VOBA-1610 file (N, C-alpha, C; in pm, whole numbers, padded with zeros to 5 digits, always signed):
BEGIN
Met+03050-01645+00143Met+02956-01525+00068Met+02804-01546+00032Thr+02718-01488+00080Thr+02585-01487+00082Thr+02567-01498-00070Val+02464-01538-00123Val+02417-01491-00280Val+02292-01416-00271Ser+02260-01417-00401Ser+02106-01318-00415Ser+02007-01408-00401Arg+02006-01521-00373Arg+01895-01601-00322Arg+01789-01542-00206Arg+01890-01493-00107Arg+01818-01425+00009Arg+01745-01295-00023Glu+01805-01216-00125Glu+01756-01102-00186Glu+01615-01108-00243Phe+01623-01229-00333Phe+01506-01274-00413Phe+01382-01313-00293Leu+01406-01362-00209Leu+01307-01396-00098Leu+01254-01268-00045Gln+01354-01182+00011Gln+01321-01065+00066Gln+01225-00952+00000Trp+01284-00957-00144Trp+01190-00856-00230Trp+01066-00928-00299Ser+01084-01049-00303Ser+00941-01126-00357Ser+00821-01097-00240Ala+00868-01090-00110Ala+00802-01092+00007Ala+00737-00939+00018Ala+00805-00848+00002Ala+00791-00710+00054Ala+00805-00610-00083Ala+00755-00629-00196Ala+00772-00536-00287Ala+00706-00421-00245Ser+00764-00296-00284Ser+00679-00163-00261Ser+00576-00125-00362Ala+00506-00011-00328Ala+00406+00032-00411Ala+00482+00128-00503Leu+00412+00151-00632Leu+00467+00229-00740Leu+00377+00322-00794Ala+00428+00407-00876Ala+00343+00508-00941Ala+00344+00478-01093Ala+00253+00516-01170Ala+00234+00498-01307Ala+00348+00579-01384Thr+00414+00544-01492Thr+00517+00593-01529Thr+00498+00655-01672Gly+00405+00624-01731Gly+00351+00676-01880Gly+00419+00575-01984Leu+00483+00472-01948Leu+00540+00360-02029Leu+00413+00277-02098Asp+00425+00225-02207Asp+00309+00151-02253Asp+00317+00018-02208Leu+00248-00018-02124Leu+00218-00160-02061Leu+00122-00233-02146Ser+00078-00179-02230Ser-00052-00247-02286Ser+00006-00324-02427Ala+00115-00318-02467Ala+00156-00398-02581Ala+00138-00543-02574Ala+00072-00609-02664Ala+00071-00752-02639Ala+00095-00835-02774Pro+00141-00945-02790Pro+00189-01059-02916Pro+00063-01034-03003Ala+00109-01051-03130Ala+00018-01059-03231Ala-00096-01155-03224Asp-00061-01280-03156Asp-00156-01398-03113Asp-00239-01350-03015Arg-00222-01245-02973Arg-00324-01191-02841Arg-00399-01057-02871Ala-00380-01015-02990Ala-00426-00892-03025Ala-00571-00878-02991Ala-00638-00990-03054Ala-00801-00969-03052Ala-00859-00954-02941Lys-00928-00859-02927Lys-00996-00839-02783Lys-01099-00957-02745Ala-01077-00994-02611Ala-01166-01089-02560Ala-01300-01035-02518Ala-01396-01093-02478Ala-01515-01037-02409Ala-01492-00995-02294Pro-01522-00866-02248Pro-01487-00799-02129Pro-01517-00890-01986Lys-01409-00901-01900Lys-01401-00976-01782Lys-01425-00888-01678Arg-01483-00941-01549Arg-01455-00858-01431Arg-01363-00916-01339Ile-01266-00851-01337Ile-01140-00893-01253Ile-01119-00826-01115Leu-01106-00926-01005Leu-01069-00855-00858Leu-00914-00880-00847Ile-00871-00764-00811Ile-00709-00795-00783Ile-00704-00771-00636Leu-00658-00849-00550Leu-00621-00847-00410Leu-00491-00776-00406Gly-00452-00643-00363Gly-00358-00584-00389Gly-00350-00497-00481Gly-00249-00475-00559Gly-00263-00400-00693Gly-00202-00276-00681Thr-00121-00247-00581Thr-00047-00104-00554Thr+00106-00146-00587Gly+00146-00284-00601Gly+00289-00295-00592Gly+00347-00290-00721Phe+00417-00400-00762Phe+00487-00398-00887Phe+00427-00467-00991Leu+00356-00607-00986Leu+00311-00674-01074Leu+00143-00608-01086Gly+00092-00559-00969Gly-00042-00523-00975Gly-00058-00423-01091Pro-00001-00291-01052Pro-00031-00184-01150Pro+00002-00226-01303Ala+00100-00302-01322Ala+00134-00344-01464Ala+00011-00435-01531Thr-00042-00529-01433Thr-00181-00604-01474Thr-00295-00491-01506Ile-00324-00398-01409Ile-00435-00309-01441Ile-00416-00255-01542Glu-00290-00194-01594Glu-00287-00137-01711Glu-00341-00223-01806Ile-00293-00326-01829Ile-00298-00405-01946Ile-00436-00467-01964Ala-00491-00480-01832Ala-00646-00529-01817Ala-00732-00425-01885Gln-00708-00295-01831Gln-00799-00183-01871Gln-00802-00162-02021Ser-00663-00173-02064Ser-00639-00145-02202Ser-00710-00249-02310Arg-00734-00373-02235Arg-00821-00455-02300Arg-00976-00462-02290Gly-01002-00387-02210Gly-01142-00342-02209Gly-01237-00407-02097His-01119-00471-01997His-01188-00525-01855His-01206-00438-01754His-01308-00509-01671His-01354-00400-01544His-01274-00446-01435Val-01208-00382-01361Val-01111-00425-01265Val-01150-00349-01121Thr-01159-00427-01025Thr-01171-00404-00891Thr-01049-00419-00808Met-01004-00331-00719Met-00907-00336-00643Met-00936-00379-00505Phe-00888-00474-00408Phe-00921-00480-00284Phe-00803-00456-00212Asn-00790-00376-00116Asn-00652-00346-00042Asn-00690-00237+00081Arg-00603-00223+00148Arg-00604-00141+00281Arg-00635+00007+00243Gly-00589+00062+00118Gly-00617+00170+00094Gly-00528+00257+00150Lys-00396+00219+00203Lys-00293+00302+00290Lys-00182+00317+00163Thr-00169+00230+00070Thr-00040+00274-00018Thr-00094+00314-00161Arg-00051+00447-00171Arg-00085+00499-00295Arg-00232+00498-00327Pro-00327+00557-00231Pro-00451+00553-00257Pro-00504+00654-00378Asp-00420+00725-00436Asp-00445+00807-00581Asp-00418+00708-00683Leu-00358+00613-00678Leu-00335+00528-00810Leu-00467+00493-00873Phe-00460+00484-00994Phe-00581+00440-01057Phe-00716+00500-01015Pro-00723+00631-01033Pro-00842+00685-00980Pro-00976+00661-01039Gly-00980+00577-01178Gly-01095+00527-01229Gly-01134+00393-01198Val-01055+00326-01105Val-01073+00195-01092Val-01157+00156-00969Glu-01242+00082-00959Glu-01332+00049-00841Glu-01240+00004-00740Lys-01261+00078-00604Lys-01165+00026-00491Lys-01247-00029-00394Leu-01209-00141-00326Leu-01263-00194-00195Leu-01149-00197-00092His-01193-00150+00017His-01092-00156+00127His-01117-00247+00241Gly-01011-00284+00311Gly-01017-00395+00415Gly-00881-00439+00423Asp-00895-00557+00480Asp-00769-00609+00529Asp-00759-00753+00496Arg-00638-00822+00444Arg-00636-00965+00411Arg-00660-01046+00548Asp-00614-00985+00646Asp-00647-01073+00763Asp-00790-01055+00842Pro-00895-01153+00817Pro-01019-01114+00864Pro-01033-01063+01021Lys-00912-01089+01070Lys-00931-01063+01238Lys-00889-00891+01259Lys-00856-00849+01120Lys-00802-00687+01168Lys-00915-00585+01106Gly-00978-00510+01161Gly-01018-00396+01155Gly-01159-00454+01063Glu-01200-00421+00940Glu-01306-00454+00868Glu-01288-00580+00807Gly-01159-00643+00795Gly-01121-00753+00748Gly-01159-00785+00588Leu-01241-00895+00555Leu-01267-00906+00442Leu-01452-00874+00426Lys-01476-00785+00490Lys-01621-00732+00489Lys-01656-00715+00323Ala-01570-00609+00288Ala-01600-00561+00159Ala-01611-00651+00049Leu-01574-00758+00080Leu-01583-00872-00049Leu-01690-00952-00015Glu-01803-00943+00062Glu-01898-01017+00114Glu-01996-01024+00002Thr-01996-00933-00091Thr-02093-00898-00175Thr-02023-00890-00340Gly-02082-00897-00441Gly-02016-00884-00552Gly-01975-01018-00634Thr-01963-01010-00737Thr-01948-01142-00850Thr-01820-01087-00927Trp-01734-01183-00969Trp-01617-01164-01048Trp-01595-01286-01149Asp-01548-01279-01267Asp-01512-01362-01348Asp-01366-01441-01286Ala-01288-01342-01233Ala-01159-01390-01193Ala-01090-01330-01069Val-01003-01372-01006Val-00967-01327-00875Val-00793-01323-00910Ile-00733-01213-00905Ile-00582-01243-00894Ile-00524-01191-00766Asp-00475-01292-00714Asp-00431-01264-00566Asp-00270-01229-00575Asn-00255-01112-00580Asn-00102-01069-00567Asn-00050-01055-00455Ser-00122-01058-00329Ser-00060-01060-00184Ser-00084-01168-00111Ala-00058-01286-00154Ala-00081-01404-00091Ala+00050-01444-00007Tyr+00065-01437+00112Tyr+00200-01445+00216Tyr+00136-01545+00321Tyr+00009-01547+00370Tyr-00003-01637+00474Tyr-00137-01710+00448Pro-00126-01878+00451Pro-00226-01926+00401Pro-00360-01940+00486Arg-00342-01881+00615Arg-00500-01860+00661Arg-00554-01760+00615Met-00496-01660+00571Met-00549-01563+00495Met-00596-01573+00351Val-00528-01658+00277Val-00556-01684+00141Val-00692-01786+00158Ala-00696-01860+00255Ala-00809-01947+00293Ala-00925-01870+00317Ala-00925-01772+00374Ala-01034-01668+00414Ala-01087-01625+00297Ser-00997-01559+00222Ser-01048-01463+00087Ser-01092-01588-00016Ala-01042-01679-00029Ala-01066-01760-00139Ala-01197-01839-00112Gly-01222-01887+00019Gly-01324-01934+00056Gly-01469-01834+00075Leu-01433-01730+00104Leu-01524-01637+00090Leu-01590-01610-00044Leu-01479-01618-00142Leu-01534-01575-00290Leu-01543-01664-00373Ala-01523-01811-00333Ala-01544-01927-00425Ala-01715-01946-00481Pro-01795-01896-00409Pro-01906-01897-00462Pro-01950-01809-00561Arg-01862-01696-00585Arg-01906-01617-00650Arg-01794-01561-00755Val-01688-01626-00772Val-01601-01624-00869Val-01587-01743-00953Lys-01543-01725-01081Lys-01490-01844-01162Lys-01349-01932-01155Gln-01259-01817-01145Gln-01118-01848-01148Gln-01042-01785-01054Tyr-00948-01853-00980Tyr-00880-01784-00878Tyr-00707-01804-00933Leu-00664-01694-00968Leu-00499-01703-00988Leu-00431-01644-00878Ile-00349-01720-00815Ile-00256-01697-00711Ile-00105-01688-00754Ile-00054-01563-00706Ile+00097-01548-00755Ile+00184-01595-00649Ser+00241-01698-00667Ser+00333-01764-00580Ser+00464-01745-00610Ser+00561-01839-00629Ser+00700-01814-00638Ser+00781-01934-00646Ile+00901-01930-00734Ile+00958-02060-00754Ile+01009-02087-00596Ser+01033-01991-00526Ser+01077-02030-00379Ser+00980-02154-00297Ala+00864-02156-00371Ala+00782-02259-00320Ala+00832-02402-00306Tyr+00919-02406-00417Tyr+00981-02551-00429Tyr+01104-02583-00314Lys+01090-02708-00288Lys+01188-02771-00191Lys+01348-02736-00237Glu+01430-02686-00150Glu+01557-02662-00180Glu+01663-02777-00136Pro+01762-02811-00188Pro+01809-02718-00314Pro+01724-02766-00419Asn+01704-02680-00525Asn+01621-02694-00669Asn+01685-02797-00765Pro+01608-02869-00798Pro+01675-02961-00921Pro+01683-02896-01047Glu+01794-02948-01106Glu+01823-02871-01242Glu+01700-02903-01361Asn+01673-02824-01431Asn+01556-02837-01530Asn+01426-02873-01462Gly+01396-02836-01331Gly+01283-02880-01280Gly+01148-02833-01331Thr+01053-02922-01338Thr+00920-02891-01369Thr+00808-02836-01261Glu+00687-02816-01287Glu+00602-02796-01186Glu+00561-02904-01080Asp+00627-03013-01126Asp+00599-03149-01029Asp+00704-03172-00943Ala+00818-03076-00933Ala+00924-03104-00819Ala+00850-03082-00679Pro+00924-03135-00586Pro+00877-03136-00465Pro+00872-02980-00398Leu+00770-02954-00307Leu+00746-02833-00258Leu+00811-02813-00119Ala+00828-02687-00072Ala+00896-02673+00049Ala+00780-02678+00165Thr+00843-02730+00280Thr+00735-02755+00381Thr+00784-02686+00512Leu+00711-02659+00610Leu+00732-02591+00728Leu+00707-02694+00853Ala+00792-02666+00968Ala+00770-02780+01052Ala+00643-02713+01144Asp+00600-02608+01127Asp+00496-02546+01198Asp+00414-02466+01085Pro+00294-02544+01015Pro+00218-02479+00920Pro+00161-02376+00949Ala+00131-02354+01098Ala+00059-02237+01123Ala+00140-02105+01148Val+00275-02117+01120Val+00352-01987+01156Val+00301-01864+01076Glu+00292-01738+01131Glu+00266-01636+01044Glu+00386-01530+01056Glu+00477-01564+01028Glu+00608-01464+01019Glu+00699-01530+00935Met+00770-01446+00843Met+00865-01497+00759Met+00992-01546+00810Gly+01038-01514+00923Gly+01149-01579+00994Gly+01274-01509+00954Lys+01381-01531+01035Lys+01522-01489+01012Lys+01549-01517+00856Glu+01576-01431+00761Glu+01625-01407+00657Glu+01534-01495+00564Phe+01398-01460+00604Phe+01283-01533+00517Phe+01275-01657+00484Gln+01332-01735+00613Gln+01333-01908+00583Gln+01203-01945+00558Asn+01103-01887+00610Asn+00980-01963+00584Asn+00881-01901+00496Tyr+00943-01835+00387Tyr+00881-01770+00279Tyr+00827-01856+00182Gly+00918-01954+00141Gly+00902-02066+00029Gly+00784-02165+00087Gly+00787-02201+00209Gly+00708-02280+00269Gly+00574-02233+00285Leu+00554-02102+00325Leu+00434-02034+00324Leu+00385-02029+00181Lys+00437-01991+00097Lys+00372-01980-00058Lys+00327-02126-00082Ala+00387-02207-00059Ala+00339-02353-00112Ala+00214-02376-00011Leu+00176-02358+00089Leu+00060-02358+00160Leu-00046-02267+00112Cys-00008-02139+00080Cys-00099-02045+00027Cys-00156-02128-00107Glu-00063-02180-00210Glu-00099-02227-00288Glu-00227-02350-00298Gln-00204-02418-00175Gln-00267-02550-00144Gln-00413-02474-00075Ala-00410-02381-00014Ala-00555-02317+00045Ala-00630-02246-00075Ala-00566-02215-00170Ala-00661-02149-00289Ala-00722-02263-00365Gln-00635-02398-00374Gln-00687-02487-00463Gln-00785-02586-00399Lys-00775-02587-00236Lys-00877-02648-00178Lys-01005-02559-00192Ala-00982-02440-00164Ala-01115-02370-00174Ala-01180-02364-00333Leu-01097-02373-00427Leu-01170-02369-00551Leu-01092-02479-00629Pro-01155-02590-00606Pro-01090-02733-00681Pro-01105-02718-00812Gly-01024-02720-00910Gly-01043-02727-01059Gly-01048-02585-01101Arg-01049-02476-01032Arg-01065-02341-01068Arg-00929-02245-01040Ala-00825-02302-00975Ala-00735-02233-00933Ala-00588-02235-01058Ala-00538-02112-01064Ala-00417-02117-01152Ala-00316-02082-01065Val-00228-02136-01030Val-00091-02115-00960Val+00019-02102-01034Ile+00077-01962-01030Ile+00178-01889-01073Ile+00298-01866-01024Arg+00398-01941-01048Arg+00533-01934-00988Arg+00657-01885-01055Pro+00653-01732-01054Pro+00759-01661-01114Pro+00892-01665-01031Gly+01005-01654-01105Gly+01112-01625-01061Gly+01139-01476-01042Tyr+01276-01412-01083Tyr+01291-01273-01084Tyr+01185-01216-01188Ile+01114-01108-01128Ile+01036-01021-01205Ile+01085-00905-01232Val+01113-00854-01342Val+01208-00739-01375Val+01142-00650-01463Gly+01198-00522-01480Gly+01163-00433-01560Gly+01128-00289-01508Pro+01072-00202-01581Pro+01051-00043-01541Pro+00933-00073-01426Asp+00969+00022-01327Asp+00873+00023-01192Asp+00951-00077-01086Asp+01036-00144-01113Asp+01078-00257-01009Asp+01126-00167-00894Pro+01088-00172-00765Pro+01116-00124-00653Pro+01212-00179-00592Ser+01277-00305-00629Ser+01370-00373-00561Ser+01519-00314-00574Gly+01522-00262-00696Gly+01671-00244-00741Gly+01763-00336-00773Arg+01702-00466-00800Arg+01780-00578-00852Arg+01850-00595-00964Phe+01770-00610-01058Phe+01778-00629-01192Phe+01845-00470-01230Thr+01760-00362-01194Thr+01806-00229-01231Thr+01930-00213-01187Tyr+01988-00258-01101Tyr+02146-00232-01058Tyr+02201-00228-01181Trp+02189-00347-01287Trp+02315-00379-01384Trp+02310-00280-01485Pro+02173-00240-01534Pro+02193-00145-01670Pro+02238-00012-01604Val+02219+00011-01493Val+02259+00148-01437Val+02381+00144-01401Arg+02446+00043-01354Arg+02587+00041-01332Arg+02672+00019-01442Phe+02614-00044-01546Phe+02692-00038-01700Phe+02693+00086-01750Asp+02582+00155-01734Asp+02562+00281-01773Asp+02666+00392-01749Arg+02698+00366-01624Arg+02811+00461-01552Arg+02944+00436-01611Gly+02954+00298-01654Gly+03086+00297-01732Gly+03185+00267-01641Gly+03325+00244-01688Gly+03437+00209-01600Gly+03461+00079-01598Glu+03542+00041-01514Glu+03540-00105-01477Glu+03446-00159-01377Leu+03396-00264-01381Leu+03282-00308-01303Leu+03306-00486-01281Ala+03271-00521-01165Ala+03261-00660-01124Ala+03157-00735-01171Val+03165-00839-01238Val+03056-00945-01294Val+03071-01066-01252Pro+03008-01124-01173Pro+03028-01261-01095Pro+02984-01382-01180Gly+03065-01493-01163Gly+03042-01601-01217Gly+03124-01630-01370Gly+03055-01713-01449Gly+03097-01740-01565Gly+02992-01701-01673Ala+03041-01680-01809Ala+02936-01626-01897Ala+02845-01731-01937Ser+02891-01859-01915Ser+02776-01968-01941Ser+02679-02002-01840Asp+02688-01930-01733Asp+02581-01950-01614Asp+02450-01927-01683Pro+02365-01994-01639Pro+02209-01966-01683Pro+02156-01877-01583Val+02069-01795-01641Val+01991-01674-01567Val+01847-01694-01611Gln+01757-01656-01517Gln+01614-01661-01557Gln+01550-01522-01516Ile+01466-01460-01612Ile+01413-01325-01570Ile+01300-01333-01670Ile+01179-01249-01594Ile+01072-01230-01654Ile+01034-01077-01640Asp+01014-01015-01795Asp+00974-00879-01784Asp+00819-00851-01708Val+00808-00759-01630Val+00674-00752-01555Val+00557-00750-01669Arg+00594-00651-01740Arg+00480-00633-01863Arg+00442-00763-01934Asp+00550-00852-01945Asp+00504-00982-02025Asp+00423-01084-01921Leu+00462-01090-01784Leu+00394-01178-01685Leu+00261-01113-01685Ala+00230-00970-01670Ala+00106-00920-01665Ala+00012-00959-01764Ala+00070-00923-01909Ala-00008-00953-01997Ala-00065-01102-02006Trp+00023-01188-01983Trp+00001-01340-01967Trp-00119-01361-01864Leu-00091-01291-01730Leu-00220-01319-01654Leu-00330-01277-01701Val-00333-01167-01763Val-00467-01128-01832Val-00526-01208-01929His-00419-01263-02026His-00460-01371-02108His-00504-01514-02077Leu-00455-01547-01930Leu-00520-01656-01893Leu-00666-01625-01832Val-00703-01505-01805Val-00806-01482-01743Val-00927-01491-01864Glu-00878-01430-01958Glu-00934-01428-02071Glu-00979-01535-02133Arg-00884-01656-02132Arg-00898-01785-02183Arg-00981-01900-02051Gly-00995-01833-01931Gly-01022-01918-01812Gly-00923-02033-01793Thr-00798-02040-01815Thr-00705-02115-01786Thr-00660-02163-01646Val-00661-02285-01609Val-00620-02311-01467Val-00505-02437-01453Gly-00442-02451-01369Gly-00322-02539-01379Gly-00218-02480-01265Thr-00105-02510-01287Thr+00016-02479-01211Thr+00122-02453-01326Phe+00197-02302-01317Phe+00288-02287-01413Phe+00417-02229-01354Asn+00524-02250-01404Asn+00653-02179-01356Asn+00648-02070-01468Ala+00639-01950-01412Ala+00650-01813-01509Ala+00792-01761-01501Cys+00873-01860-01569Cys+01018-01798-01577Cys+01050-01792-01700Gly+01140-01688-01734Gly+01171-01665-01866Gly+01325-01646-01886Pro+01363-01637-02024Pro+01288-01642-02142Pro+01250-01775-02190Glu+01202-01794-02299Glu+01153-01933-02353Glu+01287-02021-02359Lys+01388-01974-02437Lys+01516-02057-02422Lys+01593-02017-02329Arg+01695-02100-02314Arg+01784-02087-02181Arg+01887-01947-02205Leu+01870-01881-02107Leu+01981-01749-02148Leu+02089-01744-02065Ala+02207-01744-02130Ala+02343-01729-02066Ala+02363-01587-01996Trp+02410-01614-01866Trp+02444-01472-01802Trp+02549-01390-01892Gly+02626-01450-01970Gly+02715-01360-02039Gly+02627-01262-02149Ser+02527-01364-02220Ser+02435-01282-02317Ser+02374-01160-02253Leu+02320-01185-02113Leu+02254-01081-02053Leu+02341-00966-02021Val+02476-01005-02002Val+02570-00899-01941Val+02593-00821-02095Glu+02594-00881-02202Glu+02603-00818-02335Glu+02491-00716-02336Ala+02387-00732-02314Ala+02263-00655-02337Ala+02275-00538-02228Phe+02346-00552-02105Phe+02342-00456-02007Phe+02447-00354-02087Gln+02539-00406-02149Gln+02646-00307-02193Gln+02582-00252-02340Lys+02507-00322-02401Lys+02432-00255-02535Lys+02348-00133-02501Gly+02288-00168-02367Gly+02174-00083-02333Gly+02242+00024-02284Gly+02351+00038-02227Gly+02428+00126-02146Gly+02545+00202-02195Asn+02642+00171-02141Asn+02750+00235-02182Asn+02864+00146-02230Ala+02880+00155-02361Ala+02964+00048-02461Ala+03126+00054-02390Asn+03167+00174-02321Asn+03285+00182-02278Asn+03294+00094-02143Ala+03206+00063-02069Ala+03215-00010-01939Ala+03292-00141-01980Lys+03381-00166-01876Lys+03471-00268-01884Lys+03432-00391-01769Pro+03370-00494-01815Pro+03341-00585-01719Pro+03445-00669-01668Val+03489-00684-01541Val+03587-00751-01510Val+03511-00888-01420Trp+03527-01017-01505Trp+03474-01146-01448Trp+03521-01193-01324Ile+03461-01214-01228Ile+03516-01274-01097Ile+03466-01422-01092Pro+03563-01519-01077Pro+03514-01665-01090Pro+03421-01693-00951Thr+03332-01789-00984Thr+03251-01825-00844Thr+03308-01889-00749Asp+03426-01967-00765Asp+03500-02001-00665Asp+03570-01894-00585Phe+03613-01798-00659Phe+03667-01682-00565Phe+03571-01614-00507Leu+03477-01585-00579Leu+03366-01518-00464Leu+03300-01612-00356Ala+03329-01732-00346Ala+03284-01806-00228Ala+03354-01796-00134Lys+03485-01718-00135Lys+03538-01706-00010Lys+03548-01568+00022Gln+03480-01501-00030Gln+03467-01341+00025Gln+03351-01323+00100Lys+03362-01216+00158Lys+03234-01207+00259Lys+03164-01064+00220Asp+03042-01035+00261Asp+02997-00936+00268Asp+02982-00850+00146Ile+02967-00916+00033Ile+02924-00872-00091Ile+02833-00958-00185Glu+02736-00908-00232Glu+02633-00956-00295Glu+02610-00901-00408Phe+02576-00983-00515Phe+02548-00941-00668Phe+02395-00979-00685Pro+02306-00895-00710Pro+02172-00926-00750Pro+02134-01011-00889Ile+02053-01096-00875Ile+01990-01153-01005Ile+02073-01298-01003Trp+02197-01252-01020Trp+02292-01407-01043Trp+02285-01477-00926Ala+02305-01609-00947Ala+02315-01702-00854Ala+02437-01824-00897Pro+02526-01845-00827Pro+02624-01951-00879Pro+02544-02082-00927Tyr+02616-02112-01058Tyr+02573-02228-01127Tyr+02660-02354-01048Ala+02641-02381-00937Ala+02718-02484-00860Ala+02643-02511-00717Gly+02670-02622-00676Gly+02624-02635-00516Gly+02490-02619-00515Glu+02415-02566-00396Glu+02287-02569-00368Glu+02213-02494-00441Thr+02276-02411-00526Thr+02195-02310-00621Thr+02211-02333-00757Lys+02280-02446-00798Lys+02254-02491-00944Lys+02149-02486-01034Gly+02048-02552-00969Gly+01914-02548-01033Gly+01826-02431-01025Phe+01875-02317-00957Phe+01777-02207-00917Phe+01747-02124-01052His+01833-02119-01129His+01791-02045-01265His+01760-02135-01392Thr+01719-02255-01372Thr+01697-02369-01477Thr+01552-02418-01480Trp+01461-02361-01418Trp+01321-02430-01425Trp+01278-02403-01568Arg+01223-02508-01595Arg+01156-02524-01715Arg+01000-02462-01719Asn+00965-02387-01834Asn+00853-02335-01842Asn+00785-02372-01960Asp+00807-02497-02012Asp+00715-02553-02136Asp+00569-02513-02102Arg+00510-02551-01985Arg+00364-02552-01972Arg+00321-02404-01970Ala+00399-02319-01933Ala+00331-02165-01953Ala+00356-02132-02089Val+00459-02166-02178Val+00474-02129-02290Val+00367-02181-02391Lys+00347-02289-02345Lys+00215-02364-02417Lys+00082-02273-02396Ala+00080-02262-02252Ala-00047-02149-02228Ala-00057-02030-02249Gly+00040-01974-02342Gly+00059-01832-02419Gly+00148-01749-02369Leu+00247-01772-02271Leu+00325-01695-02208Leu+00423-01658-02333Arg+00456-01527-02342Arg+00563-01482-02450Arg+00646-01383-02393Phe+00761-01372-02448Phe+00879-01269-02393Phe+00956-01214-02471Arg+00967-01062-02439Arg+01022-00998-02511Arg+01162-00991-02528Pro+01253-00938-02584Pro+01408-00930-02604Pro+01452-00893-02466Ala+01563-00938-02408Ala+01635-00890-02289Ala+01640-00748-02307Leu+01734-00696-02434Leu+01765-00576-02437Leu+01677-00466-02436Glu+01514-00508-02475Glu+01432-00426-02461Glu+01426-00394-02322Thr+01400-00499-02226Thr+01385-00465-02090Thr+01495-00393-02038Val+01605-00397-02077Val+01737-00337-02018Val+01709-00193-02036Lys+01672-00145-02176Lys+01680-00044-02204Lys+01564+00041-02149Asp+01450-00010-02132Asp+01332+00038-02096Asp+01339+00041-01945Thr+01394-00037-01884Thr+01420-00023-01729Thr+01532+00090-01705Leu+01646+00116-01785Leu+01723+00231-01751Leu+01658+00349-01780Ala+01595+00370-01891Ala+01518+00485-01920Ala+01409+00527-01803Trp+01346+00423-01759Trp+01245+00451-01646Trp+01333+00513-01529Tyr+01444+00417-01481Tyr+01508+00458-01372Tyr+01554+00630-01387Lys+01595+00675-01493Lys+01648+00814-01515Lys+01538+00919-01514Thr+01413+00873-01499Thr+01297+00966-01466Thr+01264+00970-01319Gln+01339+00893-01247Gln+01270+00880-01099Gln+01284+00996-01017Glu+01409+01055-01021Glu+01452+01181-00932Glu+01319+01282-00963Lys+01285+01272-01078Lys+01169+01395-01122Lys+01041+01346-01073Val+01016+01202-01094Val+00889+01163-01085Val+00854+01124-00936Glu+00951+01069-00869Glu+00930+01001-00739Glu+01052+00979-00649Lys+01114+01087-00560Lys+01218+01059-00505Lys+01191+00941-00430Gly+01314+00883-00390Gly+01319+00747-00304Gly+01293+00642-00391Arg+01270+00632-00543Arg+01256+00499-00610Arg+01379+00480-00668Thr+01506+00530-00626Thr+01607+00502-00712Thr+01706+00413-00614Arg+01641+00335-00525Arg+01752+00248-00478Arg+01794+00161-00526Leu+01935+00091-00543Leu+01985-00012-00612Leu+02023-00100-00519Ala+02010-00247-00557Ala+02079-00335-00487Ala+02208-00375-00526Gly+02296-00453-00492Gly+02438-00458-00548Gly+02540-00409-00450Pro+02665-00426-00480Pro+02782-00378-00380Pro+02791-00227-00432Ser+02843-00155-00326Ser+02879-00043-00326Ser+03015-00022-00420Ala+03045+00099-00446Ala+03149+00138-00535Ala+03290+00103-00452Glu+03304+00106-00342Glu+03399+00064-00249Glu+03433-00070-00249Gln+03298-00149-00214Gln+03322-00301-00247Gln+03363-00355-00350Glu+03304-00293-00467Glu+03329-00343-00598Glu+03503-00323-00628Ala+03549-00222-00610Ala+03677-00178-00634Ala+03771-00280-00543Lys+03745-00300-00421Lys+03820-00384-00351Lys+03816-00536-00386Leu+03682-00577-00427Leu+03693-00712-00513Leu+03762-00728-00618Ile+03762-00627-00709Ile+03857-00648-00830Ile+03988-00641-00787Ala+04019-00585-00715Ala+04162-00570-00670Ala+04197-00675-00600Ala+04117-00756-00484Ala+04162-00865-00454Ala+04183-00991-00551Trp+04066-00989-00642Trp+04096-01099-00753Trp+04232-01088-00843Arg+04266-00947-00869Arg+04378-00944-00955Arg+04505-00989-00868Glu+04517-00938-00736Glu+04616-00973-00649Glu+04631-01133-00654Ala+04517-01208-00649Ala+04507-01358-00614Ala+04544-01395-00761Ser+04527-01349-00864Ser+04560-01391-00990Ser+04705-01388-01014Lys+04785-01269-00973Lys+04907-01260-00976Lys+04991-01371-00909Ala+04942-01395-00765Ala+05005-01480-00679Ala+04985-01622-00761Lys+04899-01646-00847Lys+04890-01776-00899Lys+04980-01797-01011Gly+05057-01697-01037Gly+05144-01682-01174Gly+05064-01675-01300
//
C-alpha cells in the first residue's frame, strides 16, 4: 500500500489558486497584536493557498504588498494590490524584467521549485531587499526522516543537481527544495529565512487532503480510520503559518525553521476526535491497523502516515526554534470547523473547489469488510 507521503509531495509542488472566502484571516495572537511599522513586502506567487492568506494578514497589519507572477491564475484576485507580471524562469517571455527596479523590506518566495530560478530572482533582488523568506518543505530532508528531527537533520540530494523536472511520483521534489534553499542563502548570506512546513491545512486548501476528514465525518456512518490512536500527526493551519510569516518580516528574523504544528505532540486519535466533534457525532470510526493496511493495494488515506518503518519520523519534527521565533497554533478543532464550513460554501462560490483526497465510498466499504473478515479468521 502506498501512503500519503506521495500525496504530500504532489500537492506541495502543485497547489492550485484560490478565491477569497470572507473568512477572517487577520486574527493574530495577543502577543502580536501591536502594529509594527509598515513594511514593503514582495510576494513571488501569491495566488495559491499560502499566498492569499499571507496577503490578507499583511494588508490587515498595514503593510504594502506587491505580487509578482504570470498574471494567468486568478488575475482578479486582490484588485487593490500592486501586481508585477513576468516569469520565474528568466529564459521565458519577459522573465524577471519587472523586478529589475523597486526596493522591498522583504521577499516571500512562495513559488520556489527550481534552484536556477531561485538563484536568478534572489540574485537580482539581493541589492534591493533586506530579507528573503523562502517557503521550502520538510521534504527537503533526507529520507527516511529521523524521529524528533531538528533543522540540522541531513538534507535530500540529487544525482543531477541541474534537473528541472519533478520526476516520477515527484521523487526529485525534496532534493530540489533543498537546492532552492541553498540558492537563496548563497544570494543573501545572513538575510534568508528558510521555512520548512509539513502539511498546511485549513480553509481554502485546494488539495482536498485534510478537508477529506471533516467532510467524511460530517457525512456520518461507518468510516475507515488508518493506524493507531497514538500515532503522531503534524499539521499547521494556513492562517497560523501566514501570520507567522508576516511576524518574521516585522521582526526581520532570519534562520531555518521547521514550521510544523501543533506546539505539543498531537495524537492521531485526538485529531480524529476533533473531526467527529466538528462534524457528525454519529459517525462511527472503524480503526484499521497499520500492519493490515500494509497488505492492501490501491487505497490511500491523506494526512496520516504509518508510525513505522520508513515513515516513522515523518510526523515528529521538532518545532522549538519556530515557536521561540513566535509561531503560534490555534486549536485543531477550530481548524476542523472552519475547514468544513468553508467546504460547504464552495459549490456556491466556486465550482470545482470541492475535490477530496482519500478513498472512495466503495474502497472504504471493501476495506472495512476485509478487515472484519480477517479479524474473524483470527478468532
